[in-house]
mmCIF file of the N, C-alpha and C atoms, coordinates in Angstrom:
data_MODEL
# 
_entry.id   MODEL 
# 
loop_
_atom_site.group_PDB 
_atom_site.id 
_atom_site.type_symbol 
_atom_site.label_atom_id 
_atom_site.label_alt_id 
_atom_site.label_comp_id 
_atom_site.label_asym_id 
_atom_site.label_entity_id 
_atom_site.label_seq_id 
_atom_site.pdbx_PDB_ins_code 
_atom_site.Cartn_x 
_atom_site.Cartn_y 
_atom_site.Cartn_z 
_atom_site.occupancy 
_atom_site.B_iso_or_equiv 
_atom_site.pdbx_formal_charge 
_atom_site.auth_seq_id 
_atom_site.auth_comp_id 
_atom_site.auth_asym_id 
_atom_site.auth_atom_id 
_atom_site.pdbx_PDB_model_num 
ATOM 1   N N  . MET A 1 1  ? -2.794  13.464  15.560  1.00 0.00 ? 1  MET A N  1 
ATOM 2   C CA . MET A 1 1  ? -1.789  13.275  14.552  1.00 0.00 ? 1  MET A CA 1 
ATOM 3   C C  . MET A 1 1  ? -2.014  13.514  13.583  1.00 0.00 ? 1  MET A C  1 
ATOM 4   N N  . LYS A 1 2  ? -1.349  14.351  13.179  1.00 0.00 ? 2  LYS A N  1 
ATOM 5   C CA . LYS A 1 2  ? -1.656  15.052  11.313  1.00 0.00 ? 2  LYS A CA 1 
ATOM 6   C C  . LYS A 1 2  ? -1.196  13.862  10.134  1.00 0.00 ? 2  LYS A C  1 
ATOM 7   N N  . VAL A 1 3  ? -1.409  13.822  9.218   1.00 0.00 ? 3  VAL A N  1 
ATOM 8   C CA . VAL A 1 3  ? -0.977  12.696  7.949   1.00 0.00 ? 3  VAL A CA 1 
ATOM 9   C C  . VAL A 1 3  ? 0.394   12.906  7.858   1.00 0.00 ? 3  VAL A C  1 
ATOM 10  N N  . VAL A 1 4  ? 0.971   14.103  7.841   1.00 0.00 ? 4  VAL A N  1 
ATOM 11  C CA . VAL A 1 4  ? 2.539   14.008  7.633   1.00 0.00 ? 4  VAL A CA 1 
ATOM 12  C C  . VAL A 1 4  ? 3.315   13.204  8.465   1.00 0.00 ? 4  VAL A C  1 
ATOM 13  N N  . GLU A 1 5  ? 2.847   13.226  9.757   1.00 0.00 ? 5  GLU A N  1 
ATOM 14  C CA . GLU A 1 5  ? 3.408   12.508  11.041  1.00 0.00 ? 5  GLU A CA 1 
ATOM 15  C C  . GLU A 1 5  ? 3.053   11.244  11.132  1.00 0.00 ? 5  GLU A C  1 
ATOM 16  N N  . ARG A 1 6  ? 1.439   10.684  10.691  1.00 0.00 ? 6  ARG A N  1 
ATOM 17  C CA . ARG A 1 6  ? 1.475   9.274   10.698  1.00 0.00 ? 6  ARG A CA 1 
ATOM 18  C C  . ARG A 1 6  ? 2.214   8.857   9.674   1.00 0.00 ? 6  ARG A C  1 
ATOM 19  N N  . ILE A 1 7  ? 2.435   8.995   8.502   1.00 0.00 ? 7  ILE A N  1 
ATOM 20  C CA . ILE A 1 7  ? 3.511   8.759   7.599   1.00 0.00 ? 7  ILE A CA 1 
ATOM 21  C C  . ILE A 1 7  ? 4.629   8.448   7.832   1.00 0.00 ? 7  ILE A C  1 
ATOM 22  N N  . LYS A 1 8  ? 5.094   9.623   8.859   1.00 0.00 ? 8  LYS A N  1 
ATOM 23  C CA . LYS A 1 8  ? 6.714   9.445   9.492   1.00 0.00 ? 8  LYS A CA 1 
ATOM 24  C C  . LYS A 1 8  ? 6.882   8.436   10.148  1.00 0.00 ? 8  LYS A C  1 
ATOM 25  N N  . ALA A 1 9  ? 5.905   8.138   11.139  1.00 0.00 ? 9  ALA A N  1 
ATOM 26  C CA . ALA A 1 9  ? 6.008   7.583   12.248  1.00 0.00 ? 9  ALA A CA 1 
ATOM 27  C C  . ALA A 1 9  ? 6.069   5.906   11.934  1.00 0.00 ? 9  ALA A C  1 
ATOM 28  N N  . PRO A 1 10 ? 6.607   5.344   13.156  1.00 0.00 ? 10 PRO A N  1 
ATOM 29  C CA . PRO A 1 10 ? 7.098   4.010   12.670  1.00 0.00 ? 10 PRO A CA 1 
ATOM 30  C C  . PRO A 1 10 ? 5.777   3.251   12.624  1.00 0.00 ? 10 PRO A C  1 
ATOM 31  N N  . THR A 1 11 ? 6.068   2.191   11.390  1.00 0.00 ? 11 THR A N  1 
ATOM 32  C CA . THR A 1 11 ? 5.069   1.199   10.900  1.00 0.00 ? 11 THR A CA 1 
ATOM 33  C C  . THR A 1 11 ? 5.248   -0.247  11.807  1.00 0.00 ? 11 THR A C  1 
ATOM 34  N N  . PRO A 1 12 ? 4.498   -0.837  11.949  1.00 0.00 ? 12 PRO A N  1 
ATOM 35  C CA . PRO A 1 12 ? 4.511   -2.078  12.832  1.00 0.00 ? 12 PRO A CA 1 
ATOM 36  C C  . PRO A 1 12 ? 5.126   -3.328  11.591  1.00 0.00 ? 12 PRO A C  1 
ATOM 37  N N  . LYS A 1 13 ? 5.789   -4.318  12.234  1.00 0.00 ? 13 LYS A N  1 
ATOM 38  C CA . LYS A 1 13 ? 6.214   -5.550  11.318  1.00 0.00 ? 13 LYS A CA 1 
ATOM 39  C C  . LYS A 1 13 ? 4.821   -5.959  10.265  1.00 0.00 ? 13 LYS A C  1 
ATOM 40  N N  . PHE A 1 14 ? 4.050   -6.081  11.105  1.00 0.00 ? 14 PHE A N  1 
ATOM 41  C CA . PHE A 1 14 ? 2.828   -7.047  9.964   1.00 0.00 ? 14 PHE A CA 1 
ATOM 42  C C  . PHE A 1 14 ? 2.326   -5.992  8.964   1.00 0.00 ? 14 PHE A C  1 
ATOM 43  N N  . PHE A 1 15 ? 2.294   -4.911  9.579   1.00 0.00 ? 15 PHE A N  1 
ATOM 44  C CA . PHE A 1 15 ? 1.765   -3.958  8.096   1.00 0.00 ? 15 PHE A CA 1 
ATOM 45  C C  . PHE A 1 15 ? 2.988   -3.632  6.916   1.00 0.00 ? 15 PHE A C  1 
ATOM 46  N N  . LYS A 1 16 ? 4.317   -3.360  7.558   1.00 0.00 ? 16 LYS A N  1 
ATOM 47  C CA . LYS A 1 16 ? 5.199   -3.554  6.739   1.00 0.00 ? 16 LYS A CA 1 
ATOM 48  C C  . LYS A 1 16 ? 5.052   -4.734  5.473   1.00 0.00 ? 16 LYS A C  1 
ATOM 49  N N  . ILE A 1 17 ? 4.933   -6.137  5.993   1.00 0.00 ? 17 ILE A N  1 
ATOM 50  C CA . ILE A 1 17 ? 4.874   -6.935  5.218   1.00 0.00 ? 17 ILE A CA 1 
ATOM 51  C C  . ILE A 1 17 ? 3.455   -6.820  4.588   1.00 0.00 ? 17 ILE A C  1 
ATOM 52  N N  . LEU A 1 18 ? 2.620   -6.342  4.503   1.00 0.00 ? 18 LEU A N  1 
ATOM 53  C CA . LEU A 1 18 ? 1.474   -5.992  4.028   1.00 0.00 ? 18 LEU A CA 1 
ATOM 54  C C  . LEU A 1 18 ? 1.711   -5.006  3.127   1.00 0.00 ? 18 LEU A C  1 
ATOM 55  N N  . ARG A 1 19 ? 2.497   -4.055  3.449   1.00 0.00 ? 19 ARG A N  1 
ATOM 56  C CA . ARG A 1 19 ? 2.597   -2.952  2.370   1.00 0.00 ? 19 ARG A CA 1 
ATOM 57  C C  . ARG A 1 19 ? 3.449   -3.347  1.420   1.00 0.00 ? 19 ARG A C  1 
ATOM 58  N N  . SER A 1 20 ? 4.399   -4.497  1.556   1.00 0.00 ? 20 SER A N  1 
ATOM 59  C CA . SER A 1 20 ? 5.271   -5.150  0.546   1.00 0.00 ? 20 SER A CA 1 
ATOM 60  C C  . SER A 1 20 ? 4.482   -5.968  -0.819  1.00 0.00 ? 20 SER A C  1 
ATOM 61  N N  . ILE A 1 21 ? 3.665   -6.496  0.274   1.00 0.00 ? 21 ILE A N  1 
ATOM 62  C CA . ILE A 1 21 ? 2.538   -7.432  -0.572  1.00 0.00 ? 21 ILE A CA 1 
ATOM 63  C C  . ILE A 1 21 ? 1.854   -6.585  -1.654  1.00 0.00 ? 21 ILE A C  1 
ATOM 64  N N  . GLY A 1 22 ? 1.216   -5.198  -1.056  1.00 0.00 ? 22 GLY A N  1 
ATOM 65  C CA . GLY A 1 22 ? 0.476   -4.691  -2.063  1.00 0.00 ? 22 GLY A CA 1 
ATOM 66  C C  . GLY A 1 22 ? 1.401   -3.810  -3.036  1.00 0.00 ? 22 GLY A C  1 
ATOM 67  N N  . LEU A 1 23 ? 2.848   -3.597  -2.742  1.00 0.00 ? 23 LEU A N  1 
ATOM 68  C CA . LEU A 1 23 ? 3.455   -2.848  -4.036  1.00 0.00 ? 23 LEU A CA 1 
ATOM 69  C C  . LEU A 1 23 ? 3.716   -3.922  -4.678  1.00 0.00 ? 23 LEU A C  1 
ATOM 70  N N  . ALA A 1 24 ? 3.950   -5.474  -4.586  1.00 0.00 ? 24 ALA A N  1 
ATOM 71  C CA . ALA A 1 24 ? 4.126   -6.341  -5.405  1.00 0.00 ? 24 ALA A CA 1 
ATOM 72  C C  . ALA A 1 24 ? 2.930   -6.702  -6.254  1.00 0.00 ? 24 ALA A C  1 
ATOM 73  N N  . LEU A 1 25 ? 1.591   -6.602  -5.468  1.00 0.00 ? 25 LEU A N  1 
ATOM 74  C CA . LEU A 1 25 ? 0.551   -6.906  -6.260  1.00 0.00 ? 25 LEU A CA 1 
ATOM 75  C C  . LEU A 1 25 ? 0.396   -5.370  -7.439  1.00 0.00 ? 25 LEU A C  1 
ATOM 76  N N  . LEU A 1 26 ? 0.834   -4.372  -7.288  1.00 0.00 ? 26 LEU A N  1 
ATOM 77  C CA . LEU A 1 26 ? 0.839   -3.236  -8.183  1.00 0.00 ? 26 LEU A CA 1 
ATOM 78  C C  . LEU A 1 26 ? 2.007   -3.385  -9.277  1.00 0.00 ? 26 LEU A C  1 
ATOM 79  N N  . ALA A 1 27 ? 3.020   -3.909  -9.077  1.00 0.00 ? 27 ALA A N  1 
ATOM 80  C CA . ALA A 1 27 ? 4.139   -4.026  -10.132 1.00 0.00 ? 27 ALA A CA 1 
ATOM 81  C C  . ALA A 1 27 ? 3.806   -5.537  -10.696 1.00 0.00 ? 27 ALA A C  1 
ATOM 82  N N  . ILE A 1 28 ? 3.205   -6.744  -10.347 1.00 0.00 ? 28 ILE A N  1 
ATOM 83  C CA . ILE A 1 28 ? 2.553   -7.552  -10.852 1.00 0.00 ? 28 ILE A CA 1 
ATOM 84  C C  . ILE A 1 28 ? 1.498   -6.909  -12.053 1.00 0.00 ? 28 ILE A C  1 
ATOM 85  N N  . SER A 1 29 ? 0.435   -6.113  -11.487 1.00 0.00 ? 29 SER A N  1 
ATOM 86  C CA . SER A 1 29 ? -0.730  -6.118  -12.380 1.00 0.00 ? 29 SER A CA 1 
ATOM 87  C C  . SER A 1 29 ? -0.293  -4.940  -13.392 1.00 0.00 ? 29 SER A C  1 
ATOM 88  N N  . GLY A 1 30 ? 0.985   -4.499  -13.081 1.00 0.00 ? 30 GLY A N  1 
ATOM 89  C CA . GLY A 1 30 ? 1.749   -3.185  -13.892 1.00 0.00 ? 30 GLY A CA 1 
ATOM 90  C C  . GLY A 1 30 ? 2.014   -3.848  -15.062 1.00 0.00 ? 30 GLY A C  1 
ATOM 91  N N  . THR A 1 31 ? 2.942   -5.104  -14.576 1.00 0.00 ? 31 THR A N  1 
ATOM 92  C CA . THR A 1 31 ? 3.394   -5.723  -15.952 1.00 0.00 ? 31 THR A CA 1 
ATOM 93  C C  . THR A 1 31 ? 2.067   -6.385  -16.569 1.00 0.00 ? 31 THR A C  1 
ATOM 94  N N  . ILE A 1 32 ? 1.273   -6.915  -16.367 1.00 0.00 ? 32 ILE A N  1 
ATOM 95  C CA . ILE A 1 32 ? 0.673   -7.827  -16.959 1.00 0.00 ? 32 ILE A CA 1 
ATOM 96  C C  . ILE A 1 32 ? -0.520  -6.673  -18.085 1.00 0.00 ? 32 ILE A C  1 
ATOM 97  N N  . VAL A 1 33 ? -0.630  -5.308  -17.254 1.00 0.00 ? 33 VAL A N  1 
ATOM 98  C CA . VAL A 1 33 ? -1.637  -4.614  -18.066 1.00 0.00 ? 33 VAL A CA 1 
ATOM 99  C C  . VAL A 1 33 ? -0.533  -3.743  -19.189 1.00 0.00 ? 33 VAL A C  1 
ATOM 100 N N  . ALA A 1 34 ? 0.286   -3.704  -19.126 1.00 0.00 ? 34 ALA A N  1 
ATOM 101 C CA . ALA A 1 34 ? 1.228   -3.002  -20.163 1.00 0.00 ? 34 ALA A CA 1 
ATOM 102 C C  . ALA A 1 34 ? 2.455   -4.340  -21.161 1.00 0.00 ? 34 ALA A C  1 
ATOM 103 N N  . ALA A 1 35 ? 1.833   -5.412  -20.875 1.00 0.00 ? 35 ALA A N  1 
ATOM 104 C CA . ALA A 1 35 ? 2.290   -6.180  -21.441 1.00 0.00 ? 35 ALA A CA 1 
ATOM 105 C C  . ALA A 1 35 ? 2.175   -6.259  -23.184 1.00 0.00 ? 35 ALA A C  1 
ATOM 106 N N  . PRO A 1 36 ? 3.416   -6.380  -23.787 1.00 0.00 ? 36 PRO A N  1 
ATOM 107 C CA . PRO A 1 36 ? 3.386   -6.074  -25.358 1.00 0.00 ? 36 PRO A CA 1 
ATOM 108 C C  . PRO A 1 36 ? 2.114   -6.942  -25.861 1.00 0.00 ? 36 PRO A C  1 
ATOM 109 N N  . ILE A 1 37 ? 1.991   -8.268  -25.526 1.00 0.00 ? 37 ILE A N  1 
ATOM 110 C CA . ILE A 1 37 ? 1.059   -9.450  -26.287 1.00 0.00 ? 37 ILE A CA 1 
ATOM 111 C C  . ILE A 1 37 ? -0.315  -8.985  -26.001 1.00 0.00 ? 37 ILE A C  1 
ATOM 112 N N  . VAL A 1 38 ? -1.021  -9.405  -26.665 1.00 0.00 ? 38 VAL A N  1 
ATOM 113 C CA . VAL A 1 38 ? -2.994  -9.443  -26.474 1.00 0.00 ? 38 VAL A CA 1 
ATOM 114 C C  . VAL A 1 38 ? -3.171  -10.473 -25.516 1.00 0.00 ? 38 VAL A C  1 
ATOM 115 N N  . LEU A 1 39 ? -3.402  -9.796  -24.881 1.00 0.00 ? 39 LEU A N  1 
ATOM 116 C CA . LEU A 1 39 ? -4.187  -10.690 -23.434 1.00 0.00 ? 39 LEU A CA 1 
ATOM 117 C C  . LEU A 1 39 ? -5.690  -10.641 -23.147 1.00 0.00 ? 39 LEU A C  1 
ATOM 118 N N  . PRO A 1 40 ? -6.105  -11.806 -22.819 1.00 0.00 ? 40 PRO A N  1 
ATOM 119 C CA . PRO A 1 40 ? -7.540  -11.988 -22.828 1.00 0.00 ? 40 PRO A CA 1 
ATOM 120 C C  . PRO A 1 40 ? -8.168  -10.557 -21.613 1.00 0.00 ? 40 PRO A C  1 
ATOM 121 N N  . VAL A 1 41 ? -9.221  -10.439 -21.964 1.00 0.00 ? 41 VAL A N  1 
ATOM 122 C CA . VAL A 1 41 ? -9.741  -9.256  -21.421 1.00 0.00 ? 41 VAL A CA 1 
ATOM 123 C C  . VAL A 1 41 ? -10.196 -9.404  -19.960 1.00 0.00 ? 41 VAL A C  1 
ATOM 124 N N  . THR A 1 42 ? -10.366 -10.626 -19.414 1.00 0.00 ? 42 THR A N  1 
ATOM 125 C CA . THR A 1 42 ? -10.608 -11.000 -18.217 1.00 0.00 ? 42 THR A CA 1 
ATOM 126 C C  . THR A 1 42 ? -9.368  -10.860 -17.468 1.00 0.00 ? 42 THR A C  1 
ATOM 127 N N  . VAL A 1 43 ? -8.383  -11.334 -18.142 1.00 0.00 ? 43 VAL A N  1 
ATOM 128 C CA . VAL A 1 43 ? -6.864  -11.045 -17.443 1.00 0.00 ? 43 VAL A CA 1 
ATOM 129 C C  . VAL A 1 43 ? -6.574  -9.583  -16.751 1.00 0.00 ? 43 VAL A C  1 
ATOM 130 N N  . VAL A 1 44 ? -6.656  -8.986  -18.154 1.00 0.00 ? 44 VAL A N  1 
ATOM 131 C CA . VAL A 1 44 ? -6.613  -7.464  -17.990 1.00 0.00 ? 44 VAL A CA 1 
ATOM 132 C C  . VAL A 1 44 ? -7.615  -7.040  -17.333 1.00 0.00 ? 44 VAL A C  1 
ATOM 133 N N  . THR A 1 45 ? -8.622  -7.157  -16.842 1.00 0.00 ? 45 THR A N  1 
ATOM 134 C CA . THR A 1 45 ? -9.586  -6.850  -15.850 1.00 0.00 ? 45 THR A CA 1 
ATOM 135 C C  . THR A 1 45 ? -9.116  -7.232  -14.442 1.00 0.00 ? 45 THR A C  1 
ATOM 136 N N  . VAL A 1 46 ? -8.948  -8.376  -14.271 1.00 0.00 ? 46 VAL A N  1 
ATOM 137 C CA . VAL A 1 46 ? -8.291  -9.095  -12.588 1.00 0.00 ? 46 VAL A CA 1 
ATOM 138 C C  . VAL A 1 46 ? -6.883  -8.079  -12.333 1.00 0.00 ? 46 VAL A C  1 
ATOM 139 N N  . ALA A 1 47 ? -6.288  -7.481  -13.813 1.00 0.00 ? 47 ALA A N  1 
ATOM 140 C CA . ALA A 1 47 ? -4.659  -7.142  -12.940 1.00 0.00 ? 47 ALA A CA 1 
ATOM 141 C C  . ALA A 1 47 ? -5.069  -5.443  -12.916 1.00 0.00 ? 47 ALA A C  1 
ATOM 142 N N  . GLY A 1 48 ? -6.500  -4.884  -13.491 1.00 0.00 ? 48 GLY A N  1 
ATOM 143 C CA . GLY A 1 48 ? -6.753  -3.692  -13.052 1.00 0.00 ? 48 GLY A CA 1 
ATOM 144 C C  . GLY A 1 48 ? -7.257  -3.508  -11.388 1.00 0.00 ? 48 GLY A C  1 
ATOM 145 N N  . TYR A 1 49 ? -7.883  -4.799  -11.069 1.00 0.00 ? 49 TYR A N  1 
ATOM 146 C CA . TYR A 1 49 ? -8.729  -4.823  -9.816  1.00 0.00 ? 49 TYR A CA 1 
ATOM 147 C C  . TYR A 1 49 ? -7.315  -5.193  -8.767  1.00 0.00 ? 49 TYR A C  1 
ATOM 148 N N  . MET A 1 50 ? -6.477  -6.155  -9.099  1.00 0.00 ? 50 MET A N  1 
ATOM 149 C CA . MET A 1 50 ? -5.212  -5.937  -8.756  1.00 0.00 ? 50 MET A CA 1 
ATOM 150 C C  . MET A 1 50 ? -4.474  -4.984  -8.293  1.00 0.00 ? 50 MET A C  1 
ATOM 151 N N  . ALA A 1 51 ? -4.481  -3.971  -9.200  1.00 0.00 ? 51 ALA A N  1 
ATOM 152 C CA . ALA A 1 51 ? -3.592  -2.653  -8.730  1.00 0.00 ? 51 ALA A CA 1 
ATOM 153 C C  . ALA A 1 51 ? -4.533  -1.762  -8.377  1.00 0.00 ? 51 ALA A C  1 
ATOM 154 N N  . VAL A 1 52 ? -6.183  -1.906  -7.943  1.00 0.00 ? 52 VAL A N  1 
ATOM 155 C CA . VAL A 1 52 ? -6.433  -1.162  -6.838  1.00 0.00 ? 52 VAL A CA 1 
ATOM 156 C C  . VAL A 1 52 ? -6.182  -1.746  -5.482  1.00 0.00 ? 52 VAL A C  1 
ATOM 157 N N  . ALA A 1 53 ? -6.554  -2.791  -5.569  1.00 0.00 ? 53 ALA A N  1 
ATOM 158 C CA . ALA A 1 53 ? -6.217  -3.618  -4.146  1.00 0.00 ? 53 ALA A CA 1 
ATOM 159 C C  . ALA A 1 53 ? -5.126  -3.741  -3.607  1.00 0.00 ? 53 ALA A C  1 
ATOM 160 N N  . GLY A 1 54 ? -3.820  -3.597  -4.573  1.00 0.00 ? 54 GLY A N  1 
ATOM 161 C CA . GLY A 1 54 ? -2.645  -2.889  -4.179  1.00 0.00 ? 54 GLY A CA 1 
ATOM 162 C C  . GLY A 1 54 ? -2.252  -1.921  -3.501  1.00 0.00 ? 54 GLY A C  1 
ATOM 163 N N  . GLY A 1 55 ? -2.660  -0.686  -4.198  1.00 0.00 ? 55 GLY A N  1 
ATOM 164 C CA . GLY A 1 55 ? -2.652  0.370   -3.787  1.00 0.00 ? 55 GLY A CA 1 
ATOM 165 C C  . GLY A 1 55 ? -3.142  0.739   -2.658  1.00 0.00 ? 55 GLY A C  1 
ATOM 166 N N  . VAL A 1 56 ? -4.424  0.194   -2.090  1.00 0.00 ? 56 VAL A N  1 
ATOM 167 C CA . VAL A 1 56 ? -5.262  0.547   -1.051  1.00 0.00 ? 56 VAL A CA 1 
ATOM 168 C C  . VAL A 1 56 ? -4.399  -0.068  0.209   1.00 0.00 ? 56 VAL A C  1 
ATOM 169 N N  . ILE A 1 57 ? -4.121  -1.510  -0.372  1.00 0.00 ? 57 ILE A N  1 
ATOM 170 C CA . ILE A 1 57 ? -3.264  -2.686  0.999   1.00 0.00 ? 57 ILE A CA 1 
ATOM 171 C C  . ILE A 1 57 ? -1.909  -1.726  1.127   1.00 0.00 ? 57 ILE A C  1 
ATOM 172 N N  . SER A 1 58 ? -1.399  -1.200  0.089   1.00 0.00 ? 58 SER A N  1 
ATOM 173 C CA . SER A 1 58 ? 0.067   0.075   0.356   1.00 0.00 ? 58 SER A CA 1 
ATOM 174 C C  . SER A 1 58 ? -0.180  0.977   0.889   1.00 0.00 ? 58 SER A C  1 
ATOM 175 N N  . ALA A 1 59 ? -1.285  2.232   0.912   1.00 0.00 ? 59 ALA A N  1 
ATOM 176 C CA . ALA A 1 59 ? -1.846  3.039   1.345   1.00 0.00 ? 59 ALA A CA 1 
ATOM 177 C C  . ALA A 1 59 ? -2.107  2.928   2.758   1.00 0.00 ? 59 ALA A C  1 
ATOM 178 N N  . VAL A 1 60 ? -3.146  1.943   3.044   1.00 0.00 ? 60 VAL A N  1 
ATOM 179 C CA . VAL A 1 60 ? -3.556  1.826   4.667   1.00 0.00 ? 60 VAL A CA 1 
ATOM 180 C C  . VAL A 1 60 ? -2.392  1.320   5.393   1.00 0.00 ? 60 VAL A C  1 
ATOM 181 N N  . SER A 1 61 ? -1.446  0.709   4.704   1.00 0.00 ? 61 SER A N  1 
ATOM 182 C CA . SER A 1 61 ? -0.537  -0.270  5.487   1.00 0.00 ? 61 SER A CA 1 
ATOM 183 C C  . SER A 1 61 ? 0.308   1.217   6.022   1.00 0.00 ? 61 SER A C  1 
ATOM 184 N N  . GLN A 1 62 ? 0.680   1.983   5.019   1.00 0.00 ? 62 GLN A N  1 
ATOM 185 C CA . GLN A 1 62 ? 1.784   2.881   4.946   1.00 0.00 ? 62 GLN A CA 1 
ATOM 186 C C  . GLN A 1 62 ? 1.185   3.965   6.530   1.00 0.00 ? 62 GLN A C  1 
ATOM 187 N N  . MET A 1 63 ? -0.168  4.112   6.817   1.00 0.00 ? 63 MET A N  1 
ATOM 188 C CA . MET A 1 63 ? -0.537  4.956   7.355   1.00 0.00 ? 63 MET A CA 1 
ATOM 189 C C  . MET A 1 63 ? -0.949  4.681   8.843   1.00 0.00 ? 63 MET A C  1 
ATOM 190 N N  . THR A 1 64 ? -0.494  3.312   9.179   1.00 0.00 ? 64 THR A N  1 
ATOM 191 C CA . THR A 1 64 ? -0.589  2.447   10.142  1.00 0.00 ? 64 THR A CA 1 
ATOM 192 C C  . THR A 1 64 ? 0.527   2.850   10.967  1.00 0.00 ? 64 THR A C  1 
ATOM 193 N N  . VAL A 1 65 ? 0.441   2.819   12.223  1.00 0.00 ? 65 VAL A N  1 
ATOM 194 C CA . VAL A 1 65 ? 1.144   3.600   13.276  1.00 0.00 ? 65 VAL A CA 1 
ATOM 195 C C  . VAL A 1 65 ? 1.305   2.486   14.509  1.00 0.00 ? 65 VAL A C  1 
ATOM 196 N N  . ALA A 1 66 ? 2.417   2.409   15.153  1.00 0.00 ? 66 ALA A N  1 
ATOM 197 C CA . ALA A 1 66 ? 2.669   1.660   16.197  1.00 0.00 ? 66 ALA A CA 1 
ATOM 198 C C  . ALA A 1 66 ? 2.014   2.112   17.489  1.00 0.00 ? 66 ALA A C  1 
ATOM 199 N N  . GLU A 1 67 ? 0.982   1.405   18.310  1.00 0.00 ? 67 GLU A N  1 
ATOM 200 C CA . GLU A 1 67 ? 0.566   2.260   19.209  1.00 0.00 ? 67 GLU A CA 1 
ATOM 201 C C  . GLU A 1 67 ? 1.010   2.682   20.220  1.00 0.00 ? 67 GLU A C  1 
ATOM 202 N N  . GLU A 1 68 ? 2.400   2.510   20.819  1.00 0.00 ? 68 GLU A N  1 
ATOM 203 C CA . GLU A 1 68 ? 3.065   3.470   21.444  1.00 0.00 ? 68 GLU A CA 1 
ATOM 204 C C  . GLU A 1 68 ? 3.455   4.671   20.848  1.00 0.00 ? 68 GLU A C  1 
ATOM 205 N N  . ASN A 1 69 ? 3.640   4.926   19.735  1.00 0.00 ? 69 ASN A N  1 
ATOM 206 C CA . ASN A 1 69 ? 3.537   5.819   19.194  1.00 0.00 ? 69 ASN A CA 1 
ATOM 207 C C  . ASN A 1 69 ? 2.392   7.092   18.737  1.00 0.00 ? 69 ASN A C  1 
ATOM 208 N N  . LEU A 1 70 ? 1.070   6.400   19.106  1.00 0.00 ? 70 LEU A N  1 
ATOM 209 C CA . LEU A 1 70 ? 0.202   7.129   18.473  1.00 0.00 ? 70 LEU A CA 1 
ATOM 210 C C  . LEU A 1 70 ? -0.474  8.007   19.780  1.00 0.00 ? 70 LEU A C  1 
ATOM 211 N N  . ASN A 1 71 ? 0.081   8.193   20.881  1.00 0.00 ? 71 ASN A N  1 
ATOM 212 C CA . ASN A 1 71 ? -0.141  8.781   22.259  1.00 0.00 ? 71 ASN A CA 1 
ATOM 213 C C  . ASN A 1 71 ? 0.466   9.996   22.682  1.00 0.00 ? 71 ASN A C  1 
ATOM 214 N N  . LYS A 1 72 ? 2.122   9.879   21.365  1.00 0.00 ? 72 LYS A N  1 
ATOM 215 C CA . LYS A 1 72 ? 3.132   10.426  22.130  1.00 0.00 ? 72 LYS A CA 1 
ATOM 216 C C  . LYS A 1 72 ? 2.347   12.139  21.892  1.00 0.00 ? 72 LYS A C  1 
ATOM 217 N N  . PRO A 1 73 ? 2.966   13.226  22.824  1.00 0.00 ? 73 PRO A N  1 
ATOM 218 C CA . PRO A 1 73 ? 2.683   14.348  22.629  1.00 0.00 ? 73 PRO A CA 1 
ATOM 219 C C  . PRO A 1 73 ? 3.163   14.996  21.139  1.00 0.00 ? 73 PRO A C  1 
ATOM 220 N N  . ARG A 1 74 ? 2.703   15.344  20.587  1.00 0.00 ? 74 ARG A N  1 
ATOM 221 C CA . ARG A 1 74 ? 3.450   16.244  19.275  1.00 0.00 ? 74 ARG A CA 1 
ATOM 222 C C  . ARG A 1 74 ? 3.926   17.500  19.688  1.00 0.00 ? 74 ARG A C  1 
ATOM 223 N N  . ASP A 1 75 ? 5.074   18.165  18.839  1.00 0.00 ? 75 ASP A N  1 
ATOM 224 C CA . ASP A 1 75 ? 5.738   19.165  18.926  1.00 0.00 ? 75 ASP A CA 1 
ATOM 225 C C  . ASP A 1 75 ? 4.538   20.305  18.644  1.00 0.00 ? 75 ASP A C  1 
ATOM 226 N N  . GLY A 1 76 ? 4.751   20.811  19.745  1.00 0.00 ? 76 GLY A N  1 
ATOM 227 C CA . GLY A 1 76 ? 3.689   22.623  19.996  1.00 0.00 ? 76 GLY A CA 1 
ATOM 228 C C  . GLY A 1 76 ? 2.616   22.247  20.560  1.00 0.00 ? 76 GLY A C  1 
ATOM 229 N N  . ASP A 1 77 ? 2.387   21.220  20.953  1.00 0.00 ? 77 ASP A N  1 
ATOM 230 C CA . ASP A 1 77 ? 1.097   20.650  22.029  1.00 0.00 ? 77 ASP A CA 1 
ATOM 231 C C  . ASP A 1 77 ? 1.511   21.441  23.287  1.00 0.00 ? 77 ASP A C  1 
# 
């Protein structure tokens, strides 16, 4: 299964929820990092780690495919 096919294939419900959580982490951390006030270094550092974690969770969740779609024959096979 090619990467584009994997991205377009249906995602299981559990991973849709995880993807939403990852996107929420990205949004929260982006807001903290871009805050117009001075925040402690620790808070900004944690926000950076949250951004990385949110990005990884979202990407992995998007690439997950329902098992019944995994073994379907591709066009051109």
